[in-house]
N, C-alpha and C positions, 0 to 999 in steps of 0.2 A: 596051216596052210592059207587060212583066210587073210591073216595079217601080211603073209609074203605077197600074196595075190594084190592087197591093197596097196602095199608098198610100190610094187611093180607098176601098177595101174597109176598110181600118183605120180611116180617119177616120169612116166610117159606123157601125161598131162601137162606137168610143169614144163617139160622140155617143148611140147608143142606149143605152150602159151608163150613162152620166152622166144621161140623161133618166130612165131607170127609177129611178135614185137619188132624183132629185129629185121624181118622182111619187109614191115613197113617203113623202116629207115631206108633199106635197100632200093625199094621200088621208088620212093619219094626222091631219093638221091639221083637215081638214074634219068628220073623224069625233069630234074632241075639241072642236068648237066654235069653232075658230080660222077666220078668215076667210082665203080664198086669192085675192088680186087678181089675179096673173098666174102663168101657167106658160108658159115660153118654151123653145123648141128653138134653141140656138145662142146667142150673145151680140149686143147691140145694136151697131150700128143695126138698127133693126126693118124687116123686109122687108114682113110681112103679119101681121094680127091679126085675130081674130074672138071676139066675146063669146059663150061658150057659155051655154046655158040656166041653168046652175048659178050664173051669175054671174062666171065665172073668165074672164079675158082669156087666149085663147090665142094665142101669138105666135111665128112663125117669124123668125128673125134672120139678119143676113148673116154673122156669124162663126161658122163650124160647128166650135166647141170644147167643145161638151158642152150645157148646159142651166142652167135656173134656176127656182126657185119663189119668188114675193114674197108673202109673207104679211102680213096686216094687223097693224099695230103690232109690226113685228118685234124691237124693243128689249125686254130684260127688264122695264125700268121702264115700259113702257106699260101702262095699266090700264082702257082703255075696253072694253066689251063686244065680243067677237070678236077682240080684240087677242091676239097670241101672248104677250105679257108678262103678260096678265091670266090665263093658264092656271095650273094647279097645278104644282108641281114635277114630279109624276109624268106629267103630260100633257105638259110640255116634254120631259122625257126621252124618252116614245115619239116625239115628233115629231121630236127630233134623231136617234136612232138608227134611224127607220124607213129611212132611205137606206141605212144600213149592213146592216141585215136583208135588204132588197130585193136588194142586190149578192150578199149571201152565199148568197140562195136561188137567185139566177140560176146562180151557179157551181155549186150543187148539183144543179140540174136538168140543166144541161148535162152534167156528169159522170156523172150517172146515166144520160142517154141514150148517152153514149159507152160506158160499162159494157156496154150491150146490144150495140153494134156493135164495140167494140175500145177500150178505155181505155188510153193510153199508160202504161207502167210506168216510173217517174222516180225512185221512192223505194224503197230497198232492202227495206223493212218494209211496203211498200204493201198496204193491206187487200183481202184476198179471202176469199171463202167456199170451201174446198177442194172441198166436195162439189158446187158449183155453177159454179165458175170455171175456165177453160180459158187457160193462158198460151200464146200464139200468137206464134211467131219471125217477124217480117218480113224481107223479103230484105236482103242486105247493101248498104248506101247509101254513096254517097261524101259524106261531110260537108264536105270541102273538096278542092280540087285545086291543086297547086302550081305556079306559073308556071313555065314552060321546062321542065316534066318530062313524060315520055311521055303522061300521062293528059290534061294540059291541050293538048299539042300535037295529040292526036287527037281534040281536040274534046268530051272528056267534061266534064260540069259538076257542081257541087254539086247534090246531091238525085237524080243519077241512080241507079238500082239495078241491080245487076250481076246478070244472069241466068245466063251462062256465060263463063268465062275459060279462053281457050285450048281451048275445045271441052268443058270439064268445068263441071258445076254447083258453085256456091259456096254451100253452105247455111250457112256460118258464116264470119265474118272471119277466124278462124284459117286456114281452107281456103284463102281468097283469098291470104293472106299466104305460105301454103306453096306455092301455084301459081305466084305471081310470082317466088319464088326459083327454082323448079325450072326456069322458062323465062327467067331472067334473061339479057340479050343478045339474045333472039330476037324476032322479029315476030309477034305472036299477034293472035286475033281476039276482041274484048270485045262480048258481045251483052249490051244493057242496056235498061232502059225508062225513058222520060222522058214524064212526063204521060200515063201510061197506053199510050203507043205504043212498040213493040219496035224498036230501032234497033242496029246493028253498028258497029264501028270497028276499024281496023287499028292496033294499038300496038306501036311497037318500045320494048321494054324496055331499060333500061339494064343495064350489067354488075352483077355482084354487090358491086362496091366500096363502095356506098351505096344511098339509095333507089332501086329499079328501076321502080317504077309511078309514085310521085309523087302519092299522094293519100291523104288520112285517110279511113278507113273507119269504119262503125259499123253497128250492128244494133238495131233497135228490137224491144221486146217489147210486145204489149199484152195486156190482161186483158178477157177475155168471159164475161159471167154472163147468167143468164136471170132467174129470181125473185128473185135476190139483189141485182139492179143498183140497186134505190133504196139498199139498206143499203151497198152499195160505194161509190156515188157520195157519199152524206152522209158517210160515214166518211172517204173520201179527201179531202172537202172540209175536213174537220176536220184531217186530217194536214197537208194544204196550208197550212192557216190557221197551225198551229204552226211549221211550216217556214218560212213568210214572216215571222213575227214573229222567230225565231232569225236569219234572214239579216238581217232590219233591225236587230236589236240588235248582231250582228256588225259591219255597216257603221258603225253609229253610235259602236260601241267602237273600231274601227279608225281612224274619222275624228278622234275626240277625242284617242286616245293619239298618233296621228301628228302633229296639229298642236302637242301639247305636246313632242314630241321633237324637232321642228323648232327649238325654242328652246334645244337643248342646245349647248354649245361645242364638243362632240365631233363631229369631222366624221363619224366612222362612225357614229353615233347619227343624224345628220342625214340619212344615205345610207339608213340603215335606214327612217328616217320617211318619205322621198320616196318609197320602194318601197312602203310600206305604204298611203300615200295613192294612190299610182297603182293599187294593188289596189283600193281604195275606189271610185276612177274608172271602172275597168273593170268593176265589178259593178253599176252603175247606168245607166239610160237614160232620157232625157226624151223629150217628144213628137217631136222630130226622129228619135231613135234608133228610137222603137217604130213610127213611120209610114214612116221611109225604110228601115229595114234589117230589123226584127223581122217586121213583118206581110207585107212581100214574099216573105220567105223561107218564112214559115208558109204563105201562099196558094199559093206553087209546091210545098211539101211535100203539099198536099192538104187535103181539108175536115176530116179529123180533126185534124190539127194545128192548123188554123185555129180550129176549136171549142175545142180544148184551151187554145189562146192566150187565146181570148175568155173561158174560164171563169178562167183564171189571172188576167187583168187585173180582172176583176170582182171576185175575191176580194181582190186587192191593193187595189182602190178602198175596199173594205169595211174591211179591216185599217188603211188609212191614215187613213181617216176616224174611227176609233173612237180614235185617238191623241190625247192631251191637249194638241194643238198648236193655238194661237189661230189662229182663221180657217178652222179645219175643225170638223166636227159634234162631235168629241170635245173639241176645244178649248172650243168654247163651252158644252158641257155642263160641263166641268171647272170653267170660269170661274164659271159660275152655283152651282155646288155649293160652291165655296171661300168665295163672298161669302154664301151662305146658312148656311153652318157658322159664319163669322165675324159673321154676324147684322149684316151692313152692307149697304145699299142698292147695287144694282149700277146707277147712273146711266147715261143714254144717253152722256154724254161719256166716261166711264170706260170702258165697254163698246166704244165705237168705237175708242178709243186702243188697247186690248189687242188687238183683232181687226186693226187697222191694222198693228201692229207685227209681228204673225205673218204677215199678208198679205205685208209687205214682205221678210221674212225668207223665205218661200216663193217669192217671184217672183225673188229673188236666187239662190237656190239652183236655180231652173228654169233662168235664165238661163245660170249656170255650167255645168250639165248640158248646156244646149242647144249652148253653144260647143264642148264636149267631143264632142258627136254630130256637130257639123258637121265637126271635125277627123277624126272617124274615117271619114265618108262620102269625104273627099277625100284618104285616105290612098292 
């Protein structure tokens, strides 16, 4: 039931993030004299629609995979009054990048709110204002439990936070490790919290010849601020933007070099390439992975982690859409800019071909990632 709830919640959040992205396009288009014919939540077939007072058709569609905005004369070659194609280069730039800006601002707003209540610290150099911020240590948490080991056999689960171990407090991960070694081979009581409810379990620890408890543990840190929360939120958004770009660059670099190395006649080199490609695969997730694994885990971890994940995904949408990849906003702008620089007309046929190629490539990647995500779920 928790997984189903996480999937539904994740689906709603993804639809909202894509919808506000498209809303950014629609608002800026209207403000720059470009007609907006339809604003849709989800993708066709259409379930319901209504013509708004401003002339825009608002629709709800059966496929809950995001949303879209349909502008008048969307092709660059269109030249009638109110057409997107008739807008100036600067107006088109604003329209195309409005969705990116909206997603970035959503991330900044969420991270600002979290800076007031407790912003997870995930970067070594994460921004904080020393005179106004407090670093808070969260309780020791089980990040995973190993099958057939004492923690799992006693009913402990991923996400449980340890309050008492063998009757003693565990303020740090080091203290829990120390206590588990001291009581190796004994049956002890673990008091823990799950979804805010305190529970206890009797655990028969193994002897000291190997892992005695059978759980990976971690301890989160959060940054709390007052007047500096907006500064911390915006600056952290900037840091995460750069980290996302670096991570994306690393994935693309490893993918390219791994594919090249696969062509080597040397078996050791091909083995290295396979490991490199496996690393790339492990570092990416598609819709199935996000909805089936990441969102349920975040939902179980609590509202802070769920909001933080929402901010990260919104930021990722912004970063991905600004890249010069055909079929994405950055790709459309890049194509338009190149043809403008070359002083060649971007005809409807050429534009459709370029965007179609980009779309097919993206769909191919999504299918491959989805296959990998399904494989992970059934491991």
